All heavy atoms as an XYZ file, in Angstrom:
930
protein
N     -23.588     -7.097      0.342
C     -22.313     -6.370      0.338
C     -21.204     -7.265      0.882
O     -21.329     -7.841      1.953
C     -22.481     -5.131      1.236
C     -21.276     -4.243      1.284
S     -21.201     -3.285     -0.226
C     -19.474     -3.057     -0.378
N     -20.148     -7.362      0.129
C     -19.006     -8.175      0.564
C     -18.336     -7.499      1.759
O     -18.494     -6.298      1.969
C     -18.009     -8.309     -0.582
N     -17.598     -8.289      2.525
C     -16.901     -7.706      3.668
C     -15.840     -6.739      3.156
O     -15.299     -6.919      2.073
C     -16.258     -8.813      4.503
O     -15.268     -9.466      3.738
N     -15.555     -5.721      3.946
C     -14.607     -4.710      3.482
C     -13.187     -5.268      3.495
O     -12.851     -6.143      4.283
C     -14.710     -3.465      4.350
O     -14.370     -3.778      5.675
N     -12.379     -4.726      2.608
C     -10.974     -5.104      2.551
C     -10.223     -4.350      3.629
O     -10.533     -3.208      3.930
C     -10.377     -4.708      1.205
C     -10.813     -5.447     -0.033
C      -9.976     -4.974     -1.217
C     -10.689     -6.933      0.136
N      -9.198     -4.998      4.171
C      -8.328     -4.336      5.135
C      -7.161     -3.749      4.357
O      -6.381     -4.486      3.762
C      -7.856     -5.325      6.187
C      -9.018     -5.812      7.059
C      -8.542     -6.742      8.136
C      -7.785     -5.958      9.166
N      -7.910     -6.409     10.530
N      -7.089     -2.418      4.370
C      -6.047     -1.712      3.622
C      -5.085     -1.026      4.573
O      -5.499     -0.435      5.566
C      -6.681     -0.687      2.694
N      -3.803     -1.105      4.250
C      -2.774     -0.367      4.979
C      -2.252      0.708      4.028
O      -1.769      0.396      2.934
C      -1.629     -1.288      5.414
C      -0.424     -0.601      6.078
C      -0.837      0.154      7.338
C       0.657     -1.619      6.401
N      -2.378      1.958      4.431
C      -1.918      3.083      3.633
C      -0.673      3.660      4.299
O      -0.724      4.077      5.459
C      -3.028      4.137      3.532
C      -2.676      5.444      2.838
C      -2.152      5.217      1.430
C      -3.890      6.361      2.819
N       0.443      3.646      3.565
C       1.730      4.077      4.124
C       2.230      5.297      3.353
O       2.597      5.186      2.181
C       2.776      2.938      4.021
C       4.022      3.291      4.826
C       2.194      1.604      4.466
N       2.203      6.455      4.006
C       2.679      7.689      3.372
C       3.029      8.692      4.466
O       2.300      8.813      5.445
C       1.602      8.265      2.442
C       2.179      9.209      1.392
O       2.971     10.106      1.767
O       1.826      9.067      0.211
N       4.139      9.397      4.295
C       4.550     10.375      5.305
C       3.839     11.717      5.142
O       3.883     12.549      6.036
C       6.075     10.574      5.285
C       6.596     11.062      3.939
O       6.069     10.594      2.900
O       7.527     11.874      3.910
N       3.146     11.924      4.038
C       2.457     13.195      3.781
C       0.983     13.089      4.161
O       0.253     12.267      3.597
C       2.562     13.572      2.296
C       3.993     13.653      1.779
S       4.882     15.077      2.393
C       4.093     16.347      1.448
N       0.561     13.924      5.109
C      -0.821     13.831      5.599
C      -1.846     14.098      4.504
O      -2.905     13.474      4.474
C      -1.045     14.768      6.785
O      -0.809     16.096      6.405
N      -1.542     15.002      3.581
C      -2.482     15.296      2.493
C      -2.661     14.064      1.604
O      -3.783     13.709      1.229
C      -2.010     16.516      1.655
C      -2.861     16.683      0.407
C      -2.056     17.777      2.499
N      -1.556     13.396      1.283
C      -1.636     12.174      0.474
C      -2.450     11.098      1.196
O      -3.268     10.412      0.589
C      -0.235     11.623      0.163
C       0.518     12.407     -0.863
C      -0.046     12.285     -2.271
O      -0.643     11.247     -2.616
O       0.106     13.251     -3.034
N      -2.202     10.951      2.508
C      -2.962      9.955      3.282
C      -4.453     10.271      3.211
O      -5.280      9.372      3.044
C      -2.483      9.902      4.740
C      -1.145      9.230      4.924
C      -0.865      8.855      6.382
N      -1.021      9.964      7.306
C      -0.045     10.799      7.656
N       1.168     10.668      7.146
N      -0.274     11.766      8.518
N      -4.797     11.565      3.310
C      -6.195     11.973      3.285
C      -6.833     11.678      1.917
O      -7.926     11.107      1.838
C      -6.277     13.471      3.590
C      -7.608     13.940      4.074
S      -7.505     15.636      4.721
C      -6.995     16.547      3.283
N      -6.134     12.042      0.846
C      -6.663     11.854     -0.513
C      -6.849     10.369     -0.827
O      -7.916      9.948     -1.280
C      -5.721     12.525     -1.556
C      -6.102     12.132     -2.970
C      -5.749     14.038     -1.391
N      -5.814      9.567     -0.581
C      -5.893      8.140     -0.916
C      -6.862      7.430      0.028
O      -7.592      6.533     -0.397
C      -4.490      7.495     -0.936
C      -4.586      6.007     -1.250
C      -3.598      8.190     -1.966
N      -6.921      7.844      1.290
C      -7.898      7.268      2.229
C      -9.322      7.436      1.720
O     -10.128      6.513      1.786
C      -7.809      7.939      3.604
O      -6.700      7.495      4.304
N      -9.621      8.634      1.217
C     -10.986      8.871      0.742
C     -11.303      7.980     -0.456
O     -12.418      7.475     -0.580
C     -11.223     10.345      0.428
O     -10.537     10.727     -0.730
N     -10.326      7.726     -1.304
C     -10.527      6.797     -2.435
C     -10.777      5.382     -1.923
O     -11.712      4.705     -2.366
C      -9.286      6.777     -3.337
C      -9.142      7.939     -4.241
S      -7.633      7.725     -5.230
C      -7.108      9.434     -5.322
N      -9.927      4.944     -1.003
C     -10.052      3.583     -0.479
C     -11.385      3.386      0.246
O     -11.990      2.324      0.158
C      -8.879      3.254      0.446
C      -7.518      3.100     -0.239
C      -6.408      3.022      0.793
C      -7.493      1.868     -1.147
N     -11.850      4.429      0.939
C     -13.156      4.339      1.616
C     -14.277      4.142      0.606
O     -15.195      3.366      0.830
C     -13.412      5.587      2.462
C     -13.021      5.391      3.921
C     -13.590      6.480      4.822
N     -13.062      7.794      4.477
C     -11.884      8.256      4.885
N     -11.109      7.513      5.653
N     -11.484      9.460      4.540
N     -14.174      4.843     -0.532
C     -15.188      4.683     -1.589
C     -15.214      3.251     -2.116
O     -16.232      2.779     -2.594
C     -14.920      5.652     -2.742
C     -15.318      7.071     -2.409
C     -15.231      7.966     -3.644
C     -15.561      9.385     -3.297
N     -14.442     10.311     -3.400
N     -14.063      2.576     -2.042
C     -13.976      1.177     -2.489
C     -14.242      0.214     -1.327
O     -13.906     -0.956     -1.394
C     -12.605      0.878     -3.101
C     -12.159      1.861     -4.159
C     -10.826      2.212     -4.276
C     -13.063      2.438     -5.035
C     -10.396      3.117     -5.239
C     -12.648      3.345     -6.014
C     -11.313      3.678     -6.111
N     -14.840      0.725     -0.243
C     -15.246     -0.071      0.925
C     -14.077     -0.738      1.638
O     -14.176     -1.878      2.066
C     -16.306     -1.108      0.535
C     -17.467     -0.487     -0.182
N     -18.403      0.296      0.453
C     -17.816     -0.501     -1.492
C     -19.285      0.730     -0.433
N     -18.955      0.273     -1.626
N     -12.974     -0.001      1.766
C     -11.816     -0.520      2.496
C     -11.836     -0.005      3.932
O     -12.227      1.130      4.195
C     -10.518     -0.070      1.838
S     -10.200     -0.813      0.240
N     -11.412     -0.873      4.835
C     -11.178     -0.502      6.230
C      -9.700     -0.118      6.291
O      -8.834     -0.949      5.999
C     -11.475     -1.726      7.086
C     -11.268     -1.571      8.561
C     -11.416     -2.922      9.263
O     -12.371     -3.659      8.965
O     -10.547     -3.213     10.099
N      -9.415      1.135      6.628
C      -8.069      1.680      6.448
C      -7.292      1.801      7.757
O      -7.795      2.296      8.753
C      -8.143      3.068      5.777
C      -8.918      2.965      4.469
C      -6.755      3.633      5.525
C      -9.569      4.250      4.066
N      -6.032      1.362      7.701
C      -5.069      1.593      8.768
C      -3.985      2.479      8.170
O      -3.576      2.266      7.024
C      -4.457      0.258      9.254
O      -5.514     -0.593      9.702
C      -3.469      0.477     10.383
N      -3.526      3.476      8.928
C      -2.523      4.411      8.417
C      -1.159      4.183      9.064
O      -1.070      3.863     10.245
C      -2.962      5.849      8.693
C      -4.285      6.293      8.072
C      -4.650      7.694      8.554
C      -4.211      6.267      6.554
N      -0.119      4.366      8.254
C       1.256      4.352      8.753
C       1.981      5.527      8.111
O       1.714      5.875      6.959
C       1.939      3.033      8.401
N       2.895      6.137      8.867
C       3.597      7.331      8.373
C       4.944      7.024      7.726
O       5.565      7.894      7.134
C       3.804      8.322      9.516
C       2.513      8.927     10.034
C       2.797      9.955     11.126
C       1.528     10.543     11.684
N       0.925      9.739     12.740
N       5.417      5.791      7.866
C       6.685      5.408      7.228
C       6.768      3.881      7.137
O       5.930      3.166      7.683
C       7.882      5.986      7.999
C       7.930      5.519      9.433
O       8.005      4.319      9.712
N       7.878      6.460     10.365
N       7.796      3.422      6.447
C       7.959      1.990      6.233
C       8.123      1.196      7.522
O       7.615      0.078      7.641
N       8.810      1.775      8.500
C       9.007      1.058      9.767
C       7.678      0.816     10.470
O       7.437     -0.279     10.989
C       9.969      1.815     10.688
C      10.248      1.043     11.981
C      11.161      1.799     12.916
C      11.490      1.020     14.171
N      10.368      0.365     14.821
N       6.798      1.825     10.472
C       5.477      1.633     11.095
C       4.716      0.512     10.386
O       4.039     -0.289     11.029
C       4.654      2.925     11.030
C       5.094      3.982     12.024
C       4.184      5.207     12.023
O       3.093      5.167     11.413
O       4.570      6.213     12.641
N       4.837      0.448      9.074
C       4.162     -0.600      8.298
C       4.707     -1.981      8.665
O       3.943     -2.916      8.930
C       4.323     -0.338      6.806
N       6.031     -2.097      8.706
C       6.674     -3.370      9.066
C       6.256     -3.782     10.477
O       5.919     -4.939     10.730
C       8.217     -3.260      8.939
C       8.908     -4.463      9.565
C       8.607     -3.117      7.472
N       6.243     -2.809     11.411
C       5.855     -3.103     12.793
C       4.427     -3.652     12.862
O       4.142     -4.548     13.662
C       5.978     -1.855     13.674
C       7.437     -1.489     13.959
O       8.328     -2.327     13.697
O       7.681     -0.370     14.437
N       3.540     -3.130     12.020
C       2.153     -3.626     12.031
C       2.088     -5.088     11.620
O       1.336     -5.866     12.191
C       1.279     -2.760     11.125
C       1.019     -1.410     11.753
S      -0.004     -0.386     10.708
C       0.117      1.154     11.605
N       2.905     -5.478     10.648
C       2.962     -6.887     10.255
C       3.602     -7.720     11.361
O       3.145     -8.827     11.655
C       3.721     -7.055      8.931
C       2.868     -6.787      7.725
C       2.755     -5.514      7.205
C       2.159     -7.824      7.126
C       1.963     -5.271      6.095
C       1.360     -7.586      6.014
C       1.259     -6.312      5.491
N       4.649     -7.191     12.008
C       5.307     -7.907     13.108
C       4.340     -8.151     14.267
O       4.427     -9.171     14.946
C       6.523     -7.119     13.614
C       7.770     -7.158     12.738
C       8.813     -6.167     13.242
C       8.351     -8.566     12.661
N       3.403     -7.210     14.465
C       2.408     -7.347     15.538
C       1.304     -8.333     15.177
O       0.399     -8.572     15.982
C       1.789     -5.972     15.845
C       2.758     -5.009     16.505
C       2.287     -3.555     16.439
O       1.141     -3.299     16.008
O       3.084     -2.672     16.817
N       1.362     -8.890     13.969
C       0.379     -9.892     13.577
C      -0.828     -9.355     12.836
O      -1.766    -10.092     12.546
N      -0.817     -8.064     12.512
C      -1.920     -7.513     11.731
C      -1.875     -8.082     10.317
O      -0.794     -8.299      9.770
C      -1.806     -5.979     11.646
C      -2.013     -5.330     12.996
O      -3.084     -5.400     13.565
N      -0.961     -4.713     13.520
N      -3.041     -8.300      9.749
C      -3.122     -8.801      8.375
C      -3.890     -7.812      7.525
O      -4.865     -7.215      7.977
C      -3.805    -10.168      8.352
C      -2.957    -11.240      8.996
C      -3.577    -12.630      8.886
O      -4.625    -12.777      8.217
O      -2.998    -13.554      9.464
N      -3.442     -7.641      6.297
C      -4.073     -6.717      5.372
C      -4.309     -7.411      4.040
O      -3.568     -8.309      3.672
C      -3.189     -5.473      5.171
C      -2.933     -4.722      6.448
C      -1.764     -4.928      7.170
C      -3.873     -3.837      6.953
C      -1.524     -4.263      8.356
C      -3.648     -3.159      8.142
C      -2.482     -3.370      8.841
N      -5.332     -6.943      3.318
C      -5.608     -7.467      1.984
C      -4.816     -6.700      0.930
O      -4.434     -7.240     -0.096
C      -7.107     -7.348      1.669
C      -7.941     -8.149      2.657
O      -7.728     -9.372      2.737
O      -8.787     -7.548      3.349
N      -4.606     -5.404      1.202
C      -3.884     -4.553      0.258
C      -3.080     -3.515      1.031
O      -3.515     -3.017      2.062
C      -4.863     -3.888     -0.750
C      -4.105     -3.132     -1.849
C      -5.882     -2.992     -0.041
C      -4.989     -2.726     -3.040
N      -1.875     -3.247      0.520
C      -1.014     -2.200      1.083
C      -0.735     -1.200     -0.034
O      -0.325     -1.594     -1.125
C       0.323     -2.784      1.609
C       1.249     -1.663      2.092
C       0.081     -3.799      2.714
N      -0.998      0.076      0.246
C      -0.674      1.151     -0.696
C       0.460      1.936     -0.048
O       0.293      2.505      1.036
C      -1.905      2.042     -0.978
C      -1.532      3.158     -1.945
C      -3.062      1.207     -1.536
N       1.626      1.933     -0.709
C       2.847      2.389     -0.044
C       3.606      3.428     -0.869
O       3.933      3.186     -2.030
C       3.733      1.162      0.190
S       5.171      1.473      1.207
N       3.907      4.559     -0.230
C       4.727      5.611     -0.828
C       6.179      5.129     -0.907
O       6.566      4.170     -0.240
C       4.615      6.871      0.054
C       5.330      8.076     -0.533
O       5.405      8.174     -1.768
O       5.790      8.919      0.249
N       6.991      5.807     -1.724
C       8.390      5.397     -1.884
C       9.322      6.077     -0.879
O       9.955      5.424     -0.074
C       8.854      5.683     -3.311
C      10.306      5.302     -3.561
C      10.670      5.482     -5.028
C      12.119      5.189     -5.267
N      12.999      6.309     -4.917
N       9.411      7.403     -0.965
C      10.390      8.129     -0.148
C       9.759      8.634      1.139
O       8.910      9.516      1.105
C      10.976      9.304     -0.945
C      11.770      8.811     -2.139
O      12.549      7.860     -1.970
O      11.606      9.374     -3.235
N      10.166      8.010      2.255
C       9.652      8.383      3.575
C      10.802      8.363      4.564
O      11.780      7.656      4.356
C       8.575      7.374      4.030
C       7.345      7.345      3.143
S       6.187      6.058      3.646
C       7.034      4.576      3.092
N      10.687      9.136      5.658
C      11.749      9.098      6.671
C      11.767      7.734      7.389
O      10.785      7.002      7.348
C      11.357     10.222      7.634
C       9.898     10.447      7.423
C       9.602     10.055      6.000
N      12.860      7.418      8.009
C      13.104      6.218      8.812
C      13.265      4.982      7.934
O      14.286      4.328      7.968
C      12.055      5.988      9.923
C      11.975      7.235     10.806
C      12.394      4.743     10.759
C      10.820      7.259     11.774
N      12.244      4.654      7.104
C      12.349      3.503      6.211
C      11.525      3.764      4.954
O      10.357      4.122      5.045
C      11.841      2.228      6.912
C      12.056      0.960      6.095
S      11.321     -0.508      6.887
C      12.327     -0.672      8.343
N      12.146      3.567      3.779
C      11.438      3.813      2.515
C      10.417      2.706      2.235
O      10.457      1.635      2.853
C      12.420      3.876      1.327
O      12.958      2.561      1.112
C      13.521      4.889      1.547
N       9.555      2.978      1.274
C       8.570      1.982      0.860
C       9.204      0.685      0.372
O       8.874     -0.397      0.862
N      10.143      0.761     -0.599
C      10.772     -0.481     -1.066
C      11.474     -1.272      0.042
O      11.388     -2.500      0.076
C      11.759      0.011     -2.137
C      11.105      1.243     -2.682
C      10.470      1.899     -1.472
N      12.129     -0.587      0.971
C      12.783     -1.287      2.100
C      11.729     -2.023      2.933
O      11.946     -3.169      3.351
C      13.520     -0.288      3.008
C      14.782      0.297      2.398
C      15.370      1.434      3.223
O      14.641      2.131      3.954
O      16.583      1.635      3.126
N      10.607     -1.367      3.177
C       9.533     -1.982      3.962
C       8.961     -3.192      3.243
O       8.703     -4.227      3.858
C       8.433     -0.953      4.243
N       8.788     -3.081      1.934
C       8.207     -4.184      1.158
C       9.105     -5.418      1.222
O       8.617     -6.535      1.404
C       7.945     -3.736     -0.298
C       6.812     -2.694     -0.317
C       7.591     -4.932     -1.184
C       6.659     -1.956     -1.623
N      10.418     -5.216      1.094
C      11.360     -6.341      1.198
C      11.175     -7.052      2.539
O      11.076     -8.287      2.600
C      12.824     -5.860      1.015
C      13.811     -6.939      1.429
C      13.059     -5.427     -0.423
N      11.081     -6.274      3.631
C      10.928     -6.866      4.965
C       9.574     -7.568      5.122
O       9.489     -8.656      5.695
C      11.104     -5.794      6.043
C      12.529     -5.277      6.156
C      12.645     -4.223      7.232
C      14.017     -3.611      7.325
N      15.093     -4.529      7.634
N       8.508     -6.946      4.620
C       7.162     -7.530      4.732
C       7.090     -8.847      3.961
O       6.571     -9.848      4.464
C       6.097     -6.511      4.245
C       5.976     -5.361      5.252
C       4.744     -7.190      4.030
C       5.218     -4.140      4.737
N       7.649     -8.870      2.765
C       7.661    -10.110      1.964
C       8.511    -11.181      2.658
O       8.140    -12.355      2.666
C       8.186     -9.839      0.554
C       7.261     -9.004     -0.324
C       5.968     -9.717     -0.628
N       5.219     -9.022     -1.678
C       3.908     -8.962     -1.728
N       3.172     -9.531     -0.791
N       3.291     -8.339     -2.705
N       9.628    -10.768      3.264
C      10.517    -11.717      3.942
C       9.837    -12.367      5.147
O      10.207    -13.468      5.557
C      11.806    -11.026      4.372
N       8.826    -11.694      5.709
C       8.071    -12.253      6.836
C       7.077    -13.313      6.380
O       6.385    -13.897      7.201
C       7.286    -11.143      7.544
C       8.110    -10.254      8.403
S       7.001     -9.062      9.176
C       7.797     -7.561      8.740
N       6.962    -13.483      5.066
C       6.030    -14.478      4.555
C       4.692    -13.907      4.132
O       3.766    -14.649      3.823
N       4.577    -12.591      4.107
C       3.320    -11.956      3.685
C       3.278    -11.919      2.160
O       3.571    -10.908      1.537
C       3.206    -10.552      4.271
N       2.960    -13.068      1.576
C       2.967    -13.173      0.113
C       1.580    -13.008     -0.490
O       1.451    -12.742     -1.680
C       3.550    -14.531     -0.320
O       2.841    -15.565      0.361
C       5.028    -14.627      0.014
N       0.532    -13.155      0.313
C      -0.835    -13.045     -0.206
C      -1.321    -11.604     -0.300
O      -2.238    -11.317     -1.061
C      -1.821    -13.834      0.678
C      -1.562    -15.332      0.593
O      -0.891    -15.764     -0.364
O      -2.037    -16.065      1.474
N      -0.736    -10.713      0.469
C      -1.181     -9.317      0.469
C      -0.750     -8.640     -0.834
O       0.372     -8.814     -1.287
C      -0.643     -8.552      1.708
C       0.870     -8.496      1.727
C      -1.224     -7.150      1.775
N      -1.674     -7.908     -1.440
C      -1.336     -7.147     -2.649
C      -0.674     -5.846     -2.207
O      -1.212     -5.122     -1.383
C      -2.587     -6.850     -3.463
C      -2.279     -6.069     -4.752
C      -3.507     -5.937     -5.615
C      -3.204     -5.212     -6.912
N      -2.504     -6.042     -7.887
N       0.509     -5.577     -2.751
C       1.229     -4.354     -2.403
C       1.341     -3.470     -3.644
O       1.829     -3.901     -4.681
C       2.628     -4.656     -1.820
C       2.500     -5.517     -0.550
C       3.365     -3.351     -1.515
C       3.820     -5.878      0.105
N       0.858     -2.239     -3.482
C       0.875     -1.257     -4.563
C       1.793     -0.109     -4.164
O       1.564      0.543     -3.143
C      -0.556     -0.716     -4.836
C      -0.528      0.315     -5.957
C      -1.521     -1.851     -5.163
N       2.825      0.132     -4.947
C       3.723      1.249     -4.711
C       3.182      2.511     -5.365
O       2.611      2.437     -6.457
N       3.339      3.651     -4.698
C       2.930      4.935     -5.274
C       4.070      5.943     -5.141
O       4.710      6.015     -4.095
C       1.637      5.506     -4.632
C       0.445      4.646     -4.951
C       1.771      5.687     -3.144
N       4.323      6.689     -6.225
C       5.378      7.693     -6.186
C       5.307      8.574     -7.421
O       4.765      8.175     -8.448
C       6.748      7.019     -6.128
O       7.776      7.994     -6.117
N       5.886      9.768     -7.294
C       6.017     10.659     -8.444
C       7.396     10.518     -9.096
O       7.655     11.104    -10.137
C       5.800     12.112     -8.003
N       8.278      9.721     -8.506
C       9.638      9.546     -9.026
C       9.648      8.750    -10.324
O       8.900      7.783    -10.468
C      10.517      8.800     -8.012
C      10.807      9.611     -6.775
O      10.366     10.773     -6.710
O      11.454      9.070     -5.865
N      10.554      9.123    -11.225
C      10.681      8.430    -12.508
C      11.120      6.977    -12.351
O      10.662      6.100    -13.064
C      11.686      9.159    -13.415
C      11.152     10.497    -13.890
O       9.919     10.692    -13.893
O      11.970     11.360    -14.257
N      12.024      6.713    -11.409
C      12.586      5.359    -11.251
C      11.855      4.527    -10.203
O      12.292      3.445     -9.844
C      14.069      5.446    -10.881
C      14.279      6.062     -9.509
O      13.394      6.749     -8.978
N      15.428      5.818     -8.907
N      10.724      5.040     -9.713
C      10.052      4.389     -8.590
C       9.491      3.013     -8.940
O       9.550      2.090     -8.142
C       8.931      5.277     -8.060
N       8.953      2.853    -10.149
C       8.329      1.580    -10.512
C       9.348      0.441    -10.406
O       9.051     -0.592     -9.821
C       7.754      1.648    -11.924
C       7.000      0.402    -12.303
S       6.280      0.631    -13.939
C       5.095     -0.673    -13.916
N      10.551      0.649    -10.935
C      11.595     -0.386    -10.874
C      11.966     -0.697     -9.428
O      12.129     -1.859     -9.059
C      12.848      0.061    -11.649
C      12.662      0.169    -13.143
C      11.921      1.418    -13.595
O      11.862      2.419    -12.826
O      11.371      1.401    -14.710
N      12.074      0.357     -8.597
C      12.429      0.158     -7.186
C      11.369     -0.678     -6.478
O      11.686     -1.597     -5.723
C      12.600      1.508     -6.491
N      10.093     -0.371     -6.734
C       9.009     -1.113     -6.085
C       8.926     -2.548     -6.586
O       8.802     -3.482     -5.796
C       7.659     -0.411     -6.312
C       7.383      0.684     -5.327
C       7.275      1.996     -5.742
C       7.218      0.409     -3.982
C       7.005      3.013     -4.836
C       6.958      1.410     -3.062
C       6.849      2.713     -3.495
N       8.977     -2.738     -7.893
C       8.839     -4.080     -8.452
C      10.025     -4.957     -8.016
O       9.855     -6.120     -7.694
C       8.708     -4.033     -9.979
C       7.472     -3.265    -10.444
S       5.969     -3.501     -9.477
C       4.955     -4.341    -10.627
N      11.211     -4.360     -7.971
C      12.392     -5.084     -7.518
C      12.298     -5.493     -6.056
O      12.878     -6.491     -5.637
N      11.545     -4.723     -5.271
C      11.394     -4.993     -3.838
C      10.310     -6.039     -3.560
O      10.224     -6.560     -2.456
C      11.068     -3.706     -3.091
N       9.463     -6.316     -4.565
C       8.409     -7.309     -4.360
C       6.995     -6.767     -4.412
O       6.046     -7.481     -4.077
N       6.823     -5.521     -4.858
C       5.474     -4.979     -5.006
C       4.767     -5.679     -6.166
O       5.410     -6.193     -7.076
C       5.524     -3.471     -5.252
N       3.431     -5.689     -6.113
C       2.638     -6.317     -7.169
C       2.265     -5.333     -8.261
O       1.974     -5.724     -9.394
C       1.328     -6.880     -6.579
C       1.612     -7.942     -5.539
O       2.221     -8.957     -5.900
O       1.242     -7.734     -4.374
N       2.189     -4.060     -7.907
C       1.692     -3.058     -8.833
C       2.287     -1.709     -8.498
O       2.867     -1.521     -7.431
C       0.158     -2.971     -8.731
C      -0.498     -3.331    -10.058
O       0.020     -2.873    -11.100
O      -1.508     -4.046    -10.052
N       2.093     -0.763     -9.414
C       2.611      0.587     -9.208
C       1.605      1.596     -9.737
O       0.990      1.387    -10.781
C       3.948      0.766     -9.934
C       4.471      2.174     -9.848
C       5.052      2.629     -8.674
C       4.351      3.044    -10.913
C       5.512      3.937     -8.571
C       4.807      4.354    -10.824
C       5.387      4.794     -9.648
N       1.428      2.703     -8.994
C       0.558      3.798     -9.405
C       1.365      5.098     -9.303
O       1.905      5.400     -8.241
C      -0.692      3.900     -8.491
C      -1.548      5.092     -8.901
C      -1.493      2.621     -8.532
N       1.458      5.859    -10.404
C       2.157      7.142    -10.309
C       1.327      8.152     -9.528
O       0.096      8.110     -9.561
C       2.317      7.574    -11.777
C       1.278      6.812    -12.534
C       0.969      5.564    -11.755
N       2.023      9.042     -8.807
C       1.334     10.146     -8.129
C       1.171     11.284     -9.119
O       2.046     11.470     -9.954
C       2.155     10.630     -6.920
C       1.989      9.788     -5.687
C       2.751     10.439     -4.539
C       2.568      9.689     -3.250
N       3.294     10.295     -2.134
N       0.102     12.061     -9.074
C      -1.000     11.916     -8.109
C      -1.855     10.684     -8.412
O      -2.130     10.386     -9.570
C      -1.805     13.208     -8.302
C      -1.499     13.644     -9.711
C      -0.092     13.186     -9.987
N      -2.229      9.968     -7.335
C      -3.034      8.752     -7.458
C      -4.426      9.142     -7.966
O      -5.056     10.044     -7.433
C      -3.143      8.022     -6.099
C      -4.042      6.809     -6.218
C      -1.761      7.632     -5.608
N      -4.866      8.429     -9.003
C      -6.202      8.694     -9.546
C      -7.092      7.477     -9.284
O      -6.654      6.325     -9.419
C      -6.122      8.982    -11.047
C      -5.326     10.248    -11.336
C      -5.525     10.805    -12.732
N      -5.671      9.835    -13.806
C      -4.653      9.316    -14.495
N      -3.408      9.660    -14.217
N      -4.868      8.457    -15.461
N      -8.349      7.719     -8.908
C      -9.245      6.612     -8.555
C      -9.421      5.584     -9.673
O      -9.497      4.396     -9.409
C     -10.581      7.292     -8.232
C     -10.357      8.745     -8.286
C      -8.982      9.032     -8.762
N      -9.438      6.039    -10.916
C      -9.653      5.094    -12.023
C      -8.471      4.145    -12.219
O      -8.614      3.086    -12.834
C     -10.004      5.824    -13.325
C      -8.915      6.727    -13.877
C      -8.963      8.164    -13.354
O      -9.592      8.428    -12.298
O      -8.351      9.030    -14.015
N      -7.303      4.504    -11.691
C      -6.133      3.619    -11.746
C      -6.140      2.679    -10.537
O      -5.872      1.482    -10.656
C      -4.813      4.436    -11.740
C      -4.799      5.485    -12.852
C      -3.604      3.526    -11.811
C      -4.653      4.965    -14.244
N      -6.464      3.204     -9.369
C      -6.437      2.421     -8.129
C      -7.613      1.447     -8.031
O      -7.453      0.320     -7.549
C      -6.431      3.373     -6.926
C      -6.179      2.758     -5.553
C      -4.841      2.024     -5.508
C      -6.232      3.827     -4.473
N      -8.770      1.849     -8.517
C      -9.992      1.052     -8.352
C      -9.877     -0.370     -8.915
O     -10.227     -1.328     -8.223
C     -11.188      1.797     -8.971
C     -12.526      1.339     -8.429
C     -13.133      0.197     -9.229
O     -12.877      0.069    -10.415
N     -13.909     -0.636     -8.566
N      -9.363     -0.566    -10.149
C      -9.251     -1.947    -10.647
C      -8.318     -2.827     -9.805
O      -8.526     -4.027     -9.694
C      -8.706     -1.795    -12.076
C      -8.757     -0.356    -12.406
C      -8.970      0.427    -11.147
N      -7.303     -2.214     -9.201
C      -6.377     -2.968     -8.345
C      -7.098     -3.441     -7.085
O      -6.913     -4.571     -6.636
C      -5.167     -2.106     -7.984
C      -4.335     -1.742     -9.189
S      -2.989     -0.636     -8.737
C      -2.323     -0.281    -10.367
N      -7.911     -2.552     -6.504
C      -8.700     -2.917     -5.328
C      -9.746     -3.980     -5.714
O      -9.926     -4.965     -5.005
C      -9.389     -1.671     -4.719
C     -10.345     -2.064     -3.612
C      -8.346     -0.690     -4.200
N     -10.369     -3.811     -6.866
C     -11.382     -4.763     -7.337
C     -10.793     -6.160     -7.516
O     -11.432     -7.152     -7.182
C     -12.006     -4.268     -8.658
C     -13.244     -5.036     -9.071
C     -14.363     -4.962     -8.041
O     -14.725     -3.888     -7.585
N     -14.909     -6.101     -7.676
N      -9.558     -6.220     -8.001
C      -8.870     -7.509     -8.189
C      -8.750     -8.244     -6.846
O      -8.954     -9.462     -6.778
C      -7.500     -7.239     -8.801
C      -6.683     -8.486     -9.066
C      -5.251     -8.138     -9.471
O      -5.071     -7.189    -10.266
O      -4.328     -8.817     -8.986
N      -8.433     -7.506     -5.796
C      -8.302     -8.106     -4.461
C      -9.677     -8.572     -3.961
O      -9.814     -9.658     -3.397
C      -7.635     -7.113     -3.473
C      -7.573     -7.717     -2.080
C      -6.252     -6.732     -3.956
N     -10.702     -7.738     -4.181
C     -12.061     -8.100     -3.779
C     -12.485     -9.390     -4.468
O     -13.062    -10.289     -3.855
C     -13.053     -6.944     -4.103
C     -12.775     -5.734     -3.209
C     -14.513     -7.412     -3.971
C     -13.503     -4.459     -3.623
N     -12.195     -9.493     -5.756
C     -12.582    -10.674     -6.544
C     -11.914    -11.954     -6.047
O     -12.479    -13.039     -6.204
C     -12.252    -10.464     -8.034
C     -13.111     -9.365     -8.650
O     -14.099     -8.926     -8.089
N     -12.688     -8.909     -9.824
N     -10.748    -11.842     -5.451
C     -10.011    -13.016     -4.951
C     -10.528    -13.497     -3.597
O     -10.233    -14.604     -3.178
C      -8.520    -12.700     -4.828
C      -7.813    -12.678     -6.156
C      -6.332    -12.430     -5.945
C      -5.591    -12.429     -7.272
N      -4.239    -11.915     -7.149
N     -11.258    -12.630     -2.883
C     -11.710    -12.965     -1.519
C     -12.843    -13.980     -1.540
O     -13.648    -14.017     -2.400
C     -12.166    -11.709     -0.779
C     -10.976    -10.940     -0.237
C     -11.414     -9.930      0.783
C     -11.406    -10.601      2.138
N     -11.365     -9.712      3.255
């Protein structure tokens, strides 16, 4: 068994965190949770490293795209960042901010799994 991936899940909705966490656990990810973009940025500032970040768009304090811009600006270019949202314009916002991929909500395992597998294959 390969070592587990370190995943950061960023979402202000506890139900979403629970649903996506259970998917990530099935893909053998070690999960850290953040409730908004600022918490995610702070984790990178503290020196935490992640293999994949799954990030919601609209959150209080700091949005997903705002957080991604800051995380990329810190030099975190190797981490795969996946934006998730139900918004129509969310994909453009995430890709413009530096995300690698986008998953529409509700997140489905068959969409998320290949993205996680891609990260596993690179390790």
